[in-house]
KEKE-3310 file (N, C-alpha, C; in steps of 0.2 Angstrom, whole numbers, plus 5000, padded with zeros to 4 digits):
npx = (5482:5477:5487:5498:5492:5493:5506:5509:5503:5511:5523:5517:5515:5528:5532:5524:5529:5542:5538:5532:5542:5549:5540:5538:5551:5551:5540:5544:5557:5558:5564:5567:5572:5584:5593:5589:5585:5598:5606:5598:5601:5614:5614:5607:5616:5627:5621:5619:5632:5638:5631:5636:5649:5646:5639:5626:5609:5599:5608:5615:5606:5602:5614:5615:5604:5608:5619:5613:5605:5615:5622:5612:5609:5621:5620:5609:5616:5625:5617:5610:5621:5628:5618:5607:5599:5596:5586:5572:5574:5588:5592:5587:5595:5607:5605:5604:5617:5623:5617:5623:5636:5635:5630:5641:5652:5646:5644:5657:5662:5653:5651:5645:5630:5634:5644:5642:5630:5621:5614:5600:5593:5577:5566:5552:5545:5538:5522:5507:5493:5481:5473:5461:5469:5480:5495:5497:5510:5519:5526:5519:5508:5515:5522:5511:5504:5514:5515:5502:5503:5513:5507:5495:5500:5509:5500:5493:5503:5507:5495:5491:5502:5515:5528:5524:5519:5531:5538:5531:5532:5546:5546:5538:5541:5556:5565:5558:5554:5566:5569:5559:5564:5565:5576:5582:5592:5596:5584:5581:5592:5589:5577:5582:5590:5581:5573:5583:5585:5572:5571:5581:5576:5565:5572:5579:5568:5562:5573:5576:5567:5571:5583:5595:5606:5617:5615:5601:5594:5597:5592:5579:5573:5567:5555:5550:5549:5539:5528:5527:5523:5510:5504:5506:5518:5513:5502:5499:5490:5486:5498:5500:5490:5494:5506:5501:5493:5502:5510:5500:5498:5510:5510:5500:5506:5516:5509:5505:5511:5517:5521:5530:5544:5544:5540:5547:5546:5534:5534:5540:5531:5520:5525:5526:5513:5507:5514:5510:5496:5496:5502:5493:5482:5487:5488:5475:5470:5476:5471:5458:5457:5460)
npy = (5547:5549:5556:5547:5538:5545:5547:5533:5531:5539:5531:5520:5523:5524:5511:5504:5508:5502:5488:5488:5489:5477:5468:5472:5469:5455:5451:5456:5451:5439:5437:5437:5450:5452:5461:5474:5485:5488:5492:5503:5511:5513:5522:5532:5536:5540:5552:5560:5561:5569:5580:5584:5589:5600:5600:5604:5601:5595:5591:5582:5573:5567:5561:5552:5544:5539:5532:5522:5516:5511:5502:5493:5488:5482:5471:5465:5462:5452:5442:5439:5436:5425:5417:5416:5405:5398:5392:5400:5400:5399:5411:5420:5416:5420:5434:5436:5434:5444:5455:5454:5456:5469:5476:5474:5481:5493:5497:5498:5508:5519:5519:5513:5512:5519:5527:5531:5539:5549:5566:5568:5578:5585:5590:5588:5587:5598:5606:5600:5601:5604:5593:5593:5593:5589:5589:5586:5580:5585:5575:5563:5564:5564:5552:5543:5547:5544:5530:5526:5531:5523:5510:5512:5516:5506:5496:5501:5502:5488:5483:5491:5495:5492:5490:5486:5473:5467:5467:5458:5447:5445:5442:5430:5421:5421:5415:5412:5425:5430:5423:5428:5441:5450:5460:5453:5452:5466:5472:5467:5472:5485:5485:5482:5493:5503:5499:5500:5514:5519:5513:5519:5533:5530:5526:5538:5546:5540:5540:5552:5551:5539:5540:5539:5530:5518:5504:5502:5507:5499:5487:5488:5479:5469:5474:5477:5465:5459:5467:5464:5451:5451:5455:5443:5443:5446:5454:5471:5481:5475:5474:5488:5491:5482:5488:5500:5496:5489:5500:5508:5498:5499:5512:5512:5503:5511:5521:5515:5513:5502:5494:5501:5499:5488:5489:5486:5473:5470:5469:5456:5448:5449:5443:5429:5426:5427:5417:5406:5406:5404:5391:5384:5385:5378:5365:5363:5363:5353:5342:5343:5341:5327)
npz = (5491:5478:5473:5473:5464:5452:5451:5449:5437:5428:5429:5424:5410:5406:5409:5400:5388:5388:5389:5376:5368:5370:5365:5352:5347:5349:5341:5328:5325:5332:5344:5362:5370:5381:5383:5381:5389:5395:5384:5381:5392:5391:5380:5386:5396:5388:5383:5395:5399:5389:5391:5403:5399:5393:5381:5370:5375:5366:5356:5363:5367:5354:5351:5361:5358:5345:5349:5358:5348:5339:5347:5350:5337:5335:5344:5338:5326:5330:5333:5321:5312:5318:5325:5318:5313:5324:5338:5347:5360:5362:5356:5365:5376:5372:5372:5385:5390:5383:5389:5402:5399:5394:5405:5414:5408:5407:5420:5424:5416:5418:5432:5448:5458:5470:5465:5453:5450:5441:5437:5429:5416:5418:5409:5407:5419:5423:5428:5420:5421:5435:5445:5455:5471:5466:5456:5439:5430:5415:5410:5413:5403:5392:5392:5392:5380:5370:5372:5368:5355:5349:5350:5342:5330:5326:5324:5313:5304:5302:5296:5285:5276:5264:5270:5282:5279:5274:5286:5294:5286:5289:5302:5303:5292:5288:5280:5268:5265:5261:5250:5241:5238:5249:5258:5271:5281:5282:5284:5297:5305:5304:5312:5324:5327:5327:5338:5348:5348:5352:5365:5372:5372:5380:5392:5395:5398:5410:5419:5427:5438:5444:5450:5443:5442:5434:5435:5440:5430:5419:5424:5423:5413:5419:5423:5411:5404:5412:5409:5396:5396:5400:5388:5382:5374:5361:5359:5357:5362:5374:5380:5382:5391:5402:5406:5411:5422:5430:5434:5441:5451:5457:5462:5471:5480:5485:5491:5503:5518:5524:5513:5505:5504:5497:5484:5472:5471:5464:5449:5449:5455:5447:5435:5441:5444:5431:5424:5432:5429:5416:5414:5421:5413:5401:5406:5409:5396:5390:5397:5394:5380:5380)
capx = (5481:5477:5494:5501:5490:5495:5513:5509:5501:5517:5527:5514:5516:5535:5533:5521:5534:5547:5535:5530:5549:5550:5535:5540:5557:5549:5536:5548:5563:5557:5569:5566:5579:5585:5598:5586:5586:5605:5608:5595:5604:5621:5613:5605:5622:5631:5618:5620:5639:5639:5628:5641:5655:5644:5636:5619:5604:5596:5613:5617:5600:5603:5620:5613:5599:5612:5623:5609:5603:5621:5623:5606:5611:5627:5617:5606:5621:5628:5611:5609:5627:5630:5613:5601:5596:5595:5580:5571:5577:5595:5593:5586:5600:5613:5604:5605:5624:5625:5615:5628:5642:5634:5630:5648:5655:5643:5646:5665:5663:5649:5650:5639:5625:5637:5650:5641:5624:5621:5608:5597:5588:5570:5562:5545:5543:5534:5515:5503:5487:5480:5467:5460:5475:5486:5498:5499:5516:5519:5529:5513:5504:5520:5523:5504:5503:5519:5514:5497:5505:5516:5502:5491:5504:5512:5495:5492:5509:5506:5489:5490:5508:5519:5533:5522:5519:5538:5540:5527:5536:5552:5545:5535:5544:5562:5568:5554:5555:5573:5568:5555:5568:5566:5583:5580:5597:5596:5578:5582:5596:5585:5572:5586:5592:5575:5571:5588:5584:5566:5572:5585:5572:5561:5576:5580:5561:5561:5579:5576:5563:5574:5590:5600:5612:5616:5612:5594:5591:5598:5588:5572:5571:5563:5548:5548:5547:5533:5523:5526:5520:5503:5502:5509:5523:5510:5497:5501:5485:5486:5504:5499:5486:5498:5510:5497:5491:5508:5511:5495:5499:5516:5508:5496:5511:5520:5504:5504:5518:5520:5523:5534:5550:5543:5537:5551:5544:5528:5535:5541:5524:5516:5528:5525:5506:5506:5517:5506:5490:5497:5503:5487:5478:5490:5486:5468:5468:5478:5466:5451:5458:5460)
capy = (5541:5551:5558:5541:5535:5549:5545:5527:5532:5541:5525:5515:5525:5522:5503:5501:5509:5497:5482:5488:5488:5470:5464:5473:5465:5448:5450:5457:5447:5433:5437:5440:5454:5454:5467:5480:5491:5489:5496:5510:5514:5516:5528:5538:5539:5544:5559:5564:5563:5574:5587:5586:5592:5606:5599:5606:5595:5592:5587:5576:5568:5564:5557:5546:5539:5536:5527:5516:5512:5507:5496:5488:5485:5477:5465:5462:5459:5446:5437:5438:5433:5419:5413:5417:5399:5394:5392:5406:5399:5400:5418:5423:5415:5425:5441:5436:5434:5451:5459:5453:5460:5477:5479:5474:5486:5500:5499:5499:5515:5524:5519:5510:5516:5524:5531:5534:5542:5556:5570:5568:5583:5583:5596:5587:5587:5603:5604:5601:5604:5602:5589:5594:5596:5585:5592:5581:5583:5584:5568:5559:5565:5562:5544:5540:5548:5540:5523:5525:5532:5517:5505:5513:5517:5500:5492:5503:5500:5481:5482:5496:5497:5487:5489:5481:5466:5464:5466:5452:5441:5444:5439:5424:5417:5425:5411:5413:5432:5432:5420:5433:5447:5455:5460:5451:5455:5473:5474:5465:5477:5492:5484:5482:5500:5507:5497:5503:5521:5520:5511:5525:5538:5528:5527:5545:5549:5538:5541:5557:5548:5533:5541:5540:5525:5513:5497:5503:5508:5492:5482:5489:5474:5464:5477:5477:5458:5458:5470:5460:5444:5453:5454:5437:5445:5447:5460:5478:5484:5471:5476:5495:5490:5479:5493:5505:5492:5488:5507:5509:5494:5502:5518:5510:5501:5517:5525:5511:5513:5495:5491:5506:5496:5481:5490:5483:5466:5470:5465:5448:5445:5449:5437:5423:5425:5425:5410:5401:5406:5401:5384:5381:5384:5373:5359:5362:5362:5346:5337:5344:5337:5320)
capz = (5487:5471:5471:5471:5458:5446:5450:5446:5430:5425:5429:5420:5404:5404:5409:5394:5382:5388:5387:5369:5364:5370:5361:5345:5345:5348:5335:5322:5324:5335:5350:5368:5370:5388:5383:5378:5394:5396:5378:5381:5398:5388:5376:5391:5400:5383:5383:5401:5400:5385:5394:5408:5397:5390:5374:5371:5377:5360:5352:5367:5366:5348:5351:5365:5354:5340:5353:5360:5342:5337:5352:5349:5331:5336:5347:5332:5321:5332:5333:5314:5309:5321:5328:5314:5312:5330:5341:5350:5367:5361:5355:5371:5380:5369:5374:5392:5390:5381:5394:5407:5396:5393:5412:5417:5405:5408:5427:5424:5413:5421:5439:5451:5462:5474:5462:5446:5449:5437:5437:5422:5415:5418:5406:5406:5425:5425:5428:5414:5424:5442:5446:5463:5474:5463:5450:5434:5427:5408:5409:5413:5397:5386:5392:5389:5373:5367:5372:5364:5348:5346:5349:5336:5324:5324:5321:5306:5300:5300:5292:5280:5272:5262:5275:5287:5276:5274:5293:5296:5283:5292:5309:5303:5288:5286:5274:5262:5264:5258:5243:5237:5237:5254:5261:5278:5286:5282:5288:5304:5308:5305:5317:5330:5328:5329:5345:5353:5349:5356:5372:5374:5374:5386:5398:5397:5401:5417:5423:5432:5444:5447:5453:5438:5442:5428:5437:5441:5423:5415:5427:5421:5409:5423:5423:5404:5403:5416:5405:5389:5397:5400:5382:5379:5369:5355:5359:5359:5367:5381:5383:5385:5397:5407:5409:5415:5428:5434:5436:5446:5457:5461:5465:5477:5485:5487:5496:5509:5522:5525:5506:5501:5503:5493:5478:5467:5470:5460:5443:5449:5457:5440:5431:5444:5443:5424:5423:5435:5426:5409:5415:5423:5407:5397:5409:5408:5389:5389:5400:5390:5374:5381)
cpx = (5481:5483:5498:5499:5492:5503:5514:5507:5507:5522:5524:5515:5523:5536:5529:5525:5539:5544:5534:5537:5550:5546:5536:5546:5555:5545:5539:5554:5564:5563:5567:5572:5580:5590:5596:5587:5593:5607:5605:5599:5611:5619:5611:5611:5627:5628:5620:5628:5641:5637:5633:5647:5653:5641:5628:5614:5601:5601:5615:5612:5601:5608:5618:5608:5603:5616:5619:5606:5609:5622:5618:5607:5616:5624:5613:5611:5624:5623:5610:5615:5628:5624:5606:5596:5594:5588:5579:5574:5585:5597:5592:5592:5606:5611:5605:5613:5626:5623:5620:5634:5641:5634:5637:5652:5653:5644:5653:5666:5659:5648:5644:5634:5628:5642:5648:5634:5624:5614:5606:5593:5581:5565:5554:5542:5538:5526:5511:5496:5486:5473:5466:5466:5481:5488:5500:5504:5515:5522:5524:5510:5509:5521:5517:5503:5508:5518:5507:5498:5508:5511:5498:5495:5507:5506:5493:5497:5509:5500:5488:5496:5512:5525:5531:5521:5526:5540:5537:5530:5542:5551:5543:5539:5550:5565:5564:5554:5561:5572:5564:5558:5568:5573:5582:5585:5597:5590:5578:5586:5593:5580:5576:5588:5586:5573:5576:5587:5578:5567:5577:5581:5567:5565:5577:5574:5561:5567:5579:5572:5566:5581:5596:5606:5611:5613:5604:5591:5592:5594:5580:5569:5566:5555:5546:5545:5540:5527:5522:5523:5512:5500:5504:5514:5520:5506:5499:5496:5485:5493:5504:5495:5490:5503:5507:5495:5496:5510:5507:5496:5505:5514:5504:5501:5515:5515:5503:5511:5521:5523:5528:5541:5550:5540:5541:5549:5538:5529:5536:5535:5520:5518:5526:5517:5504:5508:5513:5499:5491:5498:5497:5482:5480:5488:5479:5466:5470:5473:5460:5452:5458:5453)
cpy = (5543:5553:5552:5537:5539:5548:5538:5527:5534:5535:5520:5516:5523:5514:5500:5502:5504:5490:5482:5487:5481:5466:5466:5469:5458:5447:5451:5453:5441:5432:5440:5443:5456:5460:5473:5486:5493:5494:5503:5514:5517:5522:5534:5541:5542:5551:5563:5566:5568:5581:5589:5590:5598:5606:5601:5600:5592:5588:5581:5571:5564:5559:5551:5541:5535:5530:5521:5512:5508:5501:5491:5484:5480:5471:5461:5458:5452:5440:5435:5434:5426:5414:5414:5411:5395:5395:5399:5406:5401:5407:5422:5422:5419:5432:5442:5437:5441:5456:5459:5457:5467:5480:5479:5480:5493:5502:5501:5506:5520:5524:5515:5515:5521:5528:5534:5537:5549:5559:5571:5574:5581:5589:5595:5586:5593:5602:5605:5604:5602:5599:5589:5597:5593:5588:5586:5584:5582:5577:5563:5558:5563:5555:5541:5541:5544:5533:5522:5526:5526:5511:5506:5513:5510:5495:5494:5501:5492:5480:5486:5497:5491:5485:5485:5474:5463:5463:5459:5446:5440:5440:5431:5419:5420:5421:5413:5420:5434:5429:5425:5439:5452:5454:5459:5453:5462:5475:5473:5470:5483:5491:5485:5489:5504:5506:5500:5511:5523:5518:5516:5531:5537:5529:5534:5548:5547:5539:5546:5555:5542:5534:5542:5536:5520:5506:5497:5503:5502:5487:5483:5484:5469:5467:5476:5470:5456:5461:5466:5454:5445:5452:5448:5438:5445:5453:5466:5481:5481:5473:5483:5494:5487:5484:5498:5502:5491:5495:5509:5505:5497:5508:5517:5507:5506:5521:5521:5510:5507:5492:5496:5503:5490:5483:5487:5476:5465:5467:5458:5445:5444:5443:5430:5421:5423:5418:5405:5400:5402:5393:5381:5380:5379:5366:5357:5360:5355:5341:5337:5340:5330:5318)
cpz = (5479:5468:5469:5465:5451:5445:5447:5439:5426:5424:5424:5412:5401:5404:5402:5388:5382:5386:5379:5365:5364:5365:5354:5343:5344:5342:5328:5320:5328:5341:5356:5370:5377:5389:5382:5383:5395:5390:5379:5387:5395:5384:5381:5394:5395:5383:5389:5402:5395:5387:5399:5406:5392:5383:5375:5372:5371:5356:5356:5367:5360:5348:5355:5361:5349:5343:5355:5354:5339:5341:5351:5342:5331:5339:5342:5327:5323:5332:5325:5311:5312:5324:5324:5313:5318:5333:5345:5357:5367:5360:5361:5376:5378:5372:5381:5393:5388:5386:5400:5405:5396:5400:5415:5414:5407:5416:5428:5421:5416:5428:5442:5455:5467:5471:5456:5445:5446:5438:5430:5422:5415:5416:5406:5413:5427:5425:5422:5416:5431:5442:5453:5466:5471:5457:5445:5430:5419:5406:5408:5406:5391:5386:5389:5382:5368:5366:5367:5356:5345:5345:5343:5330:5321:5321:5314:5301:5297:5295:5286:5275:5270:5266:5280:5285:5276:5281:5296:5293:5286:5298:5308:5298:5285:5280:5268:5260:5260:5251:5238:5236:5243:5257:5269:5283:5287:5286:5295:5308:5309:5311:5324:5332:5330:5337:5350:5354:5353:5364:5375:5376:5380:5393:5400:5400:5408:5421:5428:5439:5447:5450:5449:5438:5437:5429:5437:5434:5419:5418:5426:5416:5413:5422:5416:5402:5406:5412:5399:5390:5398:5393:5378:5374:5362:5354:5361:5363:5374:5384:5386:5391:5403:5410:5413:5422:5432:5437:5442:5452:5461:5465:5471:5482:5488:5493:5502:5512:5523:5518:5502:5499:5498:5486:5472:5466:5465:5453:5443:5451:5451:5436:5434:5443:5436:5422:5426:5431:5419:5409:5417:5417:5402:5400:5408:5401:5387:5391:5396:5384:5374:5383)
residu = (MET:LEU:ASN:SER:LEU:ILE:ALA:GLY:LEU:THR:SER:GLY:GLY:VAL:TYR:ALA:LEU:LEU:GLY:LEU:CYS:VAL:VAL:LEU:THR:TYR:ARG:LEU:VAL:ALA:VAL:VAL:ASN:PHE:ALA:MET:ALA:ALA:THR:GLY:ALA:VAL:GLY:ALA:TYR:VAL:MET:VAL:SER:LEU:ILE:GLY:VAL:GLY:VAL:HIS:GLY:ALA:LEU:ALA:LEU:ALA:ALA:GLY:VAL:VAL:ALA:GLY:ALA:ALA:LEU:SER:ALA:LEU:VAL:GLY:ALA:ILE:LEU:VAL:ARG:TRP:PHE:GLY:GLU:HIS:SER:GLU:ARG:THR:LYS:ALA:ALA:VAL:THR:VAL:ALA:LEU:TYR:VAL:ALA:VAL:MET:ALA:ILE:GLY:LEU:ARG:VAL:PHE:GLY:SER:ALA:THR:THR:GLY:THR:ARG:ARG:PHE:PRO:ALA:PRO:LEU:ASP:GLY:PRO:ALA:PHE:VAL:LEU:GLY:ASP:VAL:VAL:VAL:PRO:VAL:SER:THR:LEU:VAL:SER:LEU:ALA:PHE:ALA:ALA:LEU:ILE:THR:ALA:GLY:VAL:GLY:LEU:LEU:PHE:SER:ARG:THR:LEU:LEU:GLY:LEU:ARG:LEU:GLN:ALA:LEU:SER:GLU:ARG:PRO:THR:THR:ALA:GLN:VAL:VAL:GLY:ILE:ALA:VAL:PRO:ARG:LEU:ALA:MET:ALA:VAL:TRP:ALA:VAL:ILE:GLY:GLY:LEU:SER:THR:LEU:VAL:ILE:VAL:LEU:VAL:ALA:PRO:ARG:LEU:GLY:GLY:ASP:PHE:ALA:THR:LEU:GLY:ASN:LEU:ILE:THR:THR:ALA:LEU:ALA:VAL:ALA:MET:VAL:GLY:ALA:PHE:ARG:SER:LEU:PRO:MET:THR:LEU:ALA:GLY:GLY:LEU:ILE:LEU:GLY:LEU:LEU:GLU:GLY:VAL:ALA:VAL:SER:LEU:SER:GLY:LEU:GLN:ALA:ASP:ARG:GLY:VAL:VAL:PRO:PHE:LEU:VAL:ILE:LEU:VAL:LEU:LEU:TRP:TRP:ARG:SER:ARG:ASN:GLU:VAL:TRP:ASP:THR:ALA:HIS:THR:ARG)
# end
C-alpha cells in the first residue's frame, strides 16, 4: 500500500502541475484551455523525436519546450485575434475545436498507441531516498517541489510585483488595461507561450510512466480539468491540494486488485462529484435568498 501511495504522490505532483497550468490560463486570460495537454504533447514528441535522430537531450528538451510554447502561442493568437470579445463559453468551445485538430494532426504525424509509442528518457526515475522498504524516486520530489514553487511564486508575483498587477488587469479588465497603456495582446501572447512551455515540461515529466503514446498524453486534459475544478479555477493552493488528492486516490485504486483497470475513471468521478456539489450549493443559495 505504501508503495502505491508513493506512486500516487508522484502522479499527484504532476496532476497538480497540469491543474495549475489550467488555472493560470483561466485566471490570466479568462480561457478554459482544453488544448493545453495536446500542445504540451506535441512539444514532448518534438523532443523525443529529436533525441531519436541523435540530438543531445538538453538541446532536444529546449527545442520541445519552444515548440510547445509556439503552438500554445498560436492557439492564443487565434483567440486574441478572432475571439477576443467573445464570451468565456465561446472561447472554451474554440479550444475544444483546436484540441481536436491538434490531436488529429498529432496522431497523424506521431502515430497512435499501437504505432507511435515512443520511449521517453527518464533521468529522474532514480532513487532519492528509501522510506522503509519503499524507494522514493527523484521524480516525486521534483514534481512536488515544482508544483509548490509555481503555487508560491505566482502568489508572490500577483501580490508583490508590477508585472503581477498588469497580469491581474489583463485578466479582469483587459479593455481598461489597454486604455491605460498596457500592451494587452502582447502580454496575453506571452502568457500563452509560458503556459505552453510549462505544459510541455510537465508532459515530458509524466510521459515515461504513461507509456509514451500521443493520445494518452493529450488526453491528460481530463485529469487537469478535474484538478482545476477542485480549486474552482481560481485557487492555486486548492488546485495543488486537489492534484495530490487525486494522485493518492489513483494510487489507492492501483493497490486494490479489483480497481486497477478502472483507475482512469477517477478524474471523471471527481468532476461529477464537484459538479453535483456546486450545483447543490447554488440551489441551496437560491432557495436561501428567497
